[in-house]
N, C-alpha and C positions, 0 to 999 in steps of 0.2 A: 559192825553195833548200826550202823543207817540200814541196813535192810531191817533190822530188828525194829526197828525206829517208823519205815517207810511200812510194814506191814501191820502195825499198832494202829496206826493212823488210820490207814485204808480200813481194817476191821470196825475201828470205830464209828467212820462214816458209814459203812456201810450196815450200821448196826449188828455187826456181828453174824449174819447168816450168808452162807453160800451163795454163792456167784449165779443171779438168777439165772435159770435152766440146766443149773448143775447138782442138782440133789439128785442123789442114786443110790442104789443100793450098795453096799461094798463091795470090792475089788473081784476077780474071779477066780479065784480060791473056793475050795471045798472046805468046808470047815463043819467042826465036830458038835457044834453047838446051832442048829437052823431054827426057827420059827417061821411061821406065815409073820404078815405083816399085821396082822389082826392079832397076835398071840406077844407081838413086840409094842402094840401100844397098850394092849392089859398090864404088863409085865411092867414098863420101864413108864417112868412121868412122862409132861409131853416136851420139858427140855430135855432128857434124857434122850428120850426117843429120838427126837431133830437132829441131836451131839450125833448120837452112834448111830441111827440108822439112815440118816440123810446128810452128813458131814456138814454139819451147822459149827458153830462156835461161839462158845460165852462170849458175854461182855467183859472186855478184861478190868481183873480187879473185882469181881460180882463173885465169881465163883467159893467154896464154902472150903477150897484146900488149898488156897494159894496163897496163902498166910500161918499156916498149920505147922507149928513146929513140936507137934508131939510124936514120938518114937512110935513105928509101929509098921503097917502093912498098907499095900493100895490095891487093890481086886478091881477088875473088868466089872461095873456095875451092868451091864449085859450080861456074863456069864458064872462069875465069879474066880475067876481067873486072876493068881498071883502076876501081877503087871510091873509094880516099885517096891522098892524100899526107903524108907525114909532116910536114912545112911546115907541114900545117894542124893536126895532133892537140896535144889539148893535157892538160895533168892536172886532171880533172873531180873528182874527188876519190872519185867513184862505185864505181869498180874494172872499168870497163869501158874501153875504150880510147876517146878522146871525139874527133872532129875539127868545125871550124868549117863545113867545108864538103864535098861529094864533088869527087873529080877533076875529074869534069864531071857537070854540071846530068843530063843525062842518062845517066850511069850509072846513076840510082835512081829509081825510083818512092815513091812517098809514099802510102800506104793509112790509112785510118780505123780504127783499132783500139779497141773497146768492150769489151775484157777486164777483166777485174779490178773491173769496176764503176766503172772511169774512161775518160773518152776522152784516147786517147793518138793520134800518129801514127806509121806503121810505115812502115820502111825495105826496101826490097825491092830486087834485083839487077833492073834493066831487062833485064839478058839473059837471063838463067834466073828469074826468078822466085823465088829465096830469099832466107829471110826473114834481116836483117842487122844489125837492134836498131830503135830509134825516134830519130826527133828532135826537140827542147825547145826551146824560145825561149827559157831561161837561160846561153846560152853567151857568151862574150866577143867581142869585134868583133873581126876588121869586119863578121860576119854578125848576131852576137849570138846566133846556134845551136849547138846540142849534138847531137850527132846520135850516140848513143851505142851503139855497136856490140859484136858478142859479137866475142870474138877465133874462137872454131869456123868463122864466117864468113867469115875471112879467110885469106889466104898472104903472107907477106911476103917480101920479097924485098930486099935489101939494098944500098944503092948505094955 
């Protein structure tokens, strides 16, 4: 719980942007969906571009899906890959959509993130490498995990 509070305060004070100098392209993997930087800028809105391609974070309680309770599916805003299901979403109190697991384990990649002077596990789309958020080990059962995901990295389709 303390880690969640410290992270939320740090992100709020920092305006939720990535640590200075830490903007980077997604991890060292090969991805099925690739575009040039200019193509990503054309395809994504400015907030999606900064989050998905430069690992920034939206402000807590501002994303369009943090308080969404409709049944449906969450897809990557960059490439359309299925990432999460509403049945796995829960209220974490953090201000970001939180899930206990991805729709399929192979739909996300996990990378070590050492920005902001802490070690966390970053979650990326396995199809395009877009930054989604982070996963923490303080979630509810059955997994004990909390996938804390930026709304801007998602597109929701109501069922």
